[in-house]
DOVEXTOR-495811 format. One line per 10 residues: their letters; for each residue x, y, z of N, C-alpha, C. Coordinates in steps of 0.05 Angstrom, whole numbers. Atoms other than C-alpha are relative to their C-alpha. Example, Ala and Ser with C-alpha at 12.3 -4.5 7.8 and 13.67 -1.06 7.14 Angstrom:
residues 2
as) 18:-24:0:246:-90:156:18:24:0  -16:-24:-1:273:-21:143:-15:22:14;
END
This chain:
residues 161
mekknmailp) -19:-18:-14:-1217:1719:2316:1:26:-16  -1:-27:12:-1215:1793:2304:28:10:-3  -27:-10:5:-1156:1829:2273:10:18:22  -9:-18:-21:-1156:1881:2328:13:-13:24  -12:15:-22:-1136:1827:2377:25:-15:-7  -23:15:10:-1078:1804:2336:25:18:-5  -25:-16:2:-1011:1840:2348:20:-17:-12  -24:14:11:-951:1820:2306:21:-2:21  -21:5:-22:-901:1789:2354:24:-13:-14  -23:10:13:-833:1781:2321:11:-25:13;
gqglgiikfg) -11:25:-10:-806:1710:2329:-20:-17:16  20:13:-16:-870:1691:2368:-24:-9:-15  25:6:14:-930:1694:2323:-18:25:-4  20:-21:4:-994:1735:2317:-21:-4:21  18:2:-23:-1034:1748:2380:4:-26:15  -2:26:-13:-1049:1680:2411:8:-23:-18  -11:20:18:-1026:1643:2350:29:0:-1  -29:2:-5:-956:1619:2362:14:-17:-20  -15:18:17:-903:1591:2316:5:-26:14  -2:27:-11:-896:1517:2326:-27:-15:5;
msrdevrkil) 26:13:-3:-971:1505:2332:-6:-19:-22  9:19:20:-1001:1446:2295:-22:12:-16  22:-10:16:-1051:1455:2239:-26:-2:15  25:3:-15:-1106:1429:2285:-2:22:20  0:-20:-20:-1087:1481:2339:-9:27:-13  7:-25:15:-1091:1538:2287:-29:-2:-9  27:4:9:-1156:1510:2259:-20:5:23  17:-5:-23:-1186:1511:2329:-4:28:5  1:-29:-5:-1172:1585:2335:-13:15:-23  9:-16:24:-1186:1609:2264:-23:-13:-16;
gdpdevdqyg) 19:14:17:-1232:1556:2235:14:-10:-25  -12:10:25:-1223:1526:2166:8:24:-18  -9:-22:18:-1183:1568:2117:-19:2:-25  14:-4:25:-1216:1596:2054:13:-13:-23  -15:12:22:-1161:1568:2011:25:-12:11  -24:14:-8:-1104:1519:2019:17:-4:-25  -20:5:22:-1042:1520:1973:20:-20:11  -22:19:-7:-994:1461:1974:20:3:-23  -20:-1:20:-928:1466:1939:26:-10:13  -26:11:-9:-857:1440:1944:21:12:-18;
yedsddeddq) -21:-9:16:-789:1456:1918:1:-13:-27  2:12:27:-786:1446:1842:20:-23:-4  -21:19:5:-721:1408:1843:2:-23:20  -1:21:-22:-739:1361:1900:-22:-20:-1  19:21:-3:-775:1295:1904:-5:-7:29  1:5:-29:-766:1296:1980:-27:9:11  26:-7:-12:-833:1294:2017:3:21:23  -5:-20:-20:-802:1338:2071:2:29:-11  -2:-25:12:-797:1395:2022:-28:11:-9  28:-7:5:-873:1406:2022:-9:23:19;
teawhydaln) 11:-21:-16:-907:1469:2046:-29:1:-5  29:-5:3:-981:1483:2059:-5:27:11  5:-27:-8:-1005:1555:2063:-32:2:2  28:-4:-4:-1074:1571:2092:-6:29:-2  7:-29:4:-1107:1635:2069:-27:5:12  26:-9:-12:-1161:1671:2108:-7:27:-11  7:-25:15:-1195:1723:2065:-8:23:18  11:-20:-18:-1232:1760:2120:23:13:17  -23:-10:-17:-1166:1769:2159:22:13:-18  -23:-9:17:-1122:1785:2097:26:-10:12;
asfsfdalde) -21:11:-12:-1075:1736:2127:4:-29:-9  -7:28:8:-1038:1669:2110:19:-11:22  -15:14:-19:-1008:1617:2154:12:-25:-13  -14:22:15:-955:1568:2128:11:-22:19  -10:23:-15:-935:1499:2153:17:-17:-19  -18:17:16:-877:1457:2128:3:-28:10  -4:28:-7:-868:1382:2127:26:-3:15  -27:0:-13:-795:1393:2147:-2:7:30  5:-6:-28:-821:1424:2212:-22:-15:13  22:17:-11:-870:1368:2225:-28:13:-1;
wrlnaiavsd) 24:-14:5:-926:1411:2197:-8:19:21  5:-20:-21:-918:1462:2252:-1:28:-15  2:-27:10:-935:1536:2238:28:12:-1  -27:-11:1:-871:1568:2213:2:27:-16  -1:-26:13:-892:1632:2175:-28:12:0  25:-14:1:-947:1684:2177:4:24:-18  0:-25:17:-963:1739:2126:-26:14:4  24:-17:-3:-1011:1796:2135:1:24:-19  0:-23:19:-1034:1853:2089:-22:18:7  21:-19:-9:-1085:1891:2130:10:19:20;
peftlnnksl) -11:-20:-19:-1071:1956:2166:-9:-2:29  10:4:-28:-1110:1932:2227:21:-16:17  -21:15:-15:-1052:1886:2246:22:21:7  -19:-20:-9:-1001:1924:2287:26:-13:11  -26:6:-11:-928:1919:2306:7:22:21  -5:-19:-22:-911:1953:2373:-22:21:1  25:-17:-1:-982:1982:2371:-1:21:-23  1:-19:23:-969:2016:2304:-7:-15:-25  9:9:27:-1004:2003:2237:22:6:-20  -22:-4:20:-952:1993:2182:-9:-2:-29;
iglsrmelqe) 9:4:29:-989:1970:2119:-9:26:-11  7:-24:13:-994:2027:2072:21:22:3  -21:-21:-3:-933:2066:2097:18:0:-24  -20:-2:20:-884:2091:2047:27:-13:8  -26:13:-7:-814:2060:2044:15:17:20  -15:-18:-19:-784:2121:2079:-13:-2:27  15:1:-25:-838:2121:2133:5:-28:15  -4:27:-12:-829:2046:2143:28:-3:11  -27:2:-9:-754:2050:2148:4:18:25  -3:-17:-23:-758:2107:2199:-13:-15:24;
tlsefglgei) 15:14:-21:-810:2068:2240:15:-24:9  -14:24:-8:-771:2003:2239:26:7:14  -25:-9:-14:-707:2040:2259:-6:7:28  7:-6:-27:-744:2069:2319:-6:-24:17  5:25:-15:-766:1999:2339:25:-15:8  -24:12:-8:-694:1977:2340:1:-31:-3  2:30:3:-708:1906:2313:25:-12:-12  -24:12:14:-642:1899:2275:5:17:-25  -8:-13:25:-608:1919:2211:-21:-4:-22  18:0:20:-656:1936:2155:15:-3:-26;
vaeewsheem) -12:5:25:-634:1907:2088:-21:3:-23  19:-5:22:-668:1932:2024:10:-16:-26  -6:14:25:-670:1890:1960:-22:7:-20  19:-4:22:-702:1902:1893:-11:-27:-9  12:24:10:-752:1849:1871:-18:4:-22  17:-7:22:-781:1881:1811:0:-21:-23  2:18:23:-804:1842:1751:-20:13:-19  18:-12:21:-846:1855:1689:-26:8:10  27:-7:-9:-913:1852:1723:1:21:23  -2:-19:-23:-890:1892:1784:26:13:1;
pddrllside) -26:-12:3:-834:1938:1765:11:16:25  -8:-16:-23:-833:1975:1832:1:-17:26  1:17:-25:-831:1915:1882:28:2:13  -24:0:-17:-780:1919:1938:-5:-16:25  2:15:-25:-765:1879:1999:18:13:21  -15:-8:-24:-742:1905:2066:0:-24:19  -1:21:-20:-718:1852:2114:16:4:23  -16:-3:-25:-692:1846:2184:4:-30:9  -6:28:-5:-657:1778:2192:-1:-5:30  -1:5:-29:-649:1786:2269:-27:-9:10;
vsmnfwmedd) 27:7:-10:-724:1778:2277:-17:-15:-21  11:15:21:-739:1738:2214:-25:13:-12  24:-16:12:-785:1792:2182:7:10:-27  -1:-11:27:-797:1813:2111:-22:20:-2  20:-21:6:-834:1876:2089:-1:4:-30  2:-2:30:-859:1874:2017:-13:27:-7  10:-26:9:-866:1941:1983:-9:-2:-29  11:-2:27:-909:1953:1921:-7:30:-5  5:-28:7:-910:2022:1887:7:18:25  -11:-16:-22:-869:2050:1947:-19:1:25;
qlaeiqwgpl) 16:3:-24:-922:2027:1999:1:-28:9  -2:27:-12:-918:1969:2047:-26:-15:-5  24:15:8:-965:1916:2020:-4:-26:18  2:25:-15:-948:1854:2063:23:-1:19  -20:5:-21:-911:1835:2127:1:-31:2  -3:30:-4:-883:1763:2131:21:-4:23  -19:6:-22:-848:1734:2192:-2:-29:9  -1:27:-9:-828:1669:2224:13:-1:28  -15:4:-25:-795:1640:2286:28:9:-3  -27:-10:0:-726:1664:2305:19:-22:-8;
ideddnvhwp) -19:21:10:-668:1627:2271:27:11:6  -27:-8:-7:-598:1629:2298:21:-3:-23  -20:0:21:-532:1634:2259:7:-28:-10  -4:27:8:-529:1557:2256:-25:-12:-13  25:9:12:-598:1554:2224:-19:-17:18  17:14:-19:-631:1527:2287:-24:18:5  25:-15:-5:-704:1547:2295:-4:0:30  7:-4:-29:-723:1574:2364:-30:5:2  30:-2:-3:-797:1558:2374:-7:13:25  8:-13:-25:-833:1602:2423:-12:-22:19;
e) 11:18:-21:-854:1569:2489:-30:6:5;
END
């Protein structure tokens, strides 16, 4: 699948890939991932606290599945400017440009957090809870967009149809 055919759809997915799809359904569309990471919460022995992230190098994209969600697709992350939101490329925008663009889109309140650490002293996170989206900034440029299905105030997931 080509990146140009994959629009970021808040709360829905990426192009024809929709949140709630099984691993097999995603594999039929994208093929086998280049890398699979499996991890869980450090403080938990619960098997439902497991996550599997599939990485596709050619797409610069990752797709995550959680045991708690019956291994359905529940998060996507992209880091290539060919992916678009509302027909606009966002990767590489400065923080100011991104905030202006997101405000124009009217997706919800933009919350900024500092996530700096020793290795990456200029990391920032912009998030919009209303559409379950995170925008990761490195050196004042958007490096990655992460999003998932919509979640209501009672923490209920609303899977797309």
